[in-house]
C-alpha positions in Angstrom: 12.1 1.9 -7.0 12.9 -0.3 -4.0 9.6 0.5 -2.3 7.7 -0.8 -5.4 9.7 -4.0 -5.6 9.6 -4.7 -1.9 5.9 -5.6 -2.1 6.7 -8.4 -4.6 9.4 -9.8 -2.2 7.2 -10.0 0.8 4.7 -12.9 1.3 1.1 -12.3 0.3 -1.1 -10.5 2.9 -3.1 -12.7 5.2 -6.8 -12.0 5.9 -6.1 -9.8 9.0 -3.6 -7.6 7.1 -5.9 -7.3 4.1 -8.7 -6.2 6.4 -6.5 -3.6 8.1 -5.2 -2.2 4.8 -8.7 -2.0 3.4 -10.0 -0.2 6.5 -7.2 2.3 6.4 -7.6 3.1 2.7 -11.4 3.4 3.3 -11.1 5.9 6.1 -8.5 7.9 4.1 -11.0 8.1 1.2 -8.7 6.2 -1.2 -11.3 3.5 -2.1 -14.0 3.8 -4.7 -17.4 2.2 -4.3 -16.3 -0.6 -6.7 -13.2 -1.5 -4.6 -13.4 -4.6 -2.4 -10.8 -6.3 -0.1 -7.3 -5.1 -0.8 -5.2 -8.3 -1.1 -2.1 -6.7 -2.5 0.3 -4.9 -0.2 0.3 -1.1 -0.7 3.4 0.7 -1.9 4.3 4.3 -2.3 7.2 6.1 -3.9 9.4 8.0 -1.5 9.7 11.8 -2.2 12.5 12.9 -4.5 15.8 13.3 -2.6 16.6 16.8 -1.4 19.9 18.1 -2.6 22.2 19.1 0.2 24.2 22.3 -0.3 
């Protein structure tokens, strides 16, 4: 939950950061043909916690 909220706390991406993010997502195959410059910071959910025995 914190990872999703962190992107709203951080300042907006500048042009250089947006270009880098777009390049990385493009190479990873995560952009469709209709996608353009990614101006929002990416976020991902961490994996479920592993229970320790």
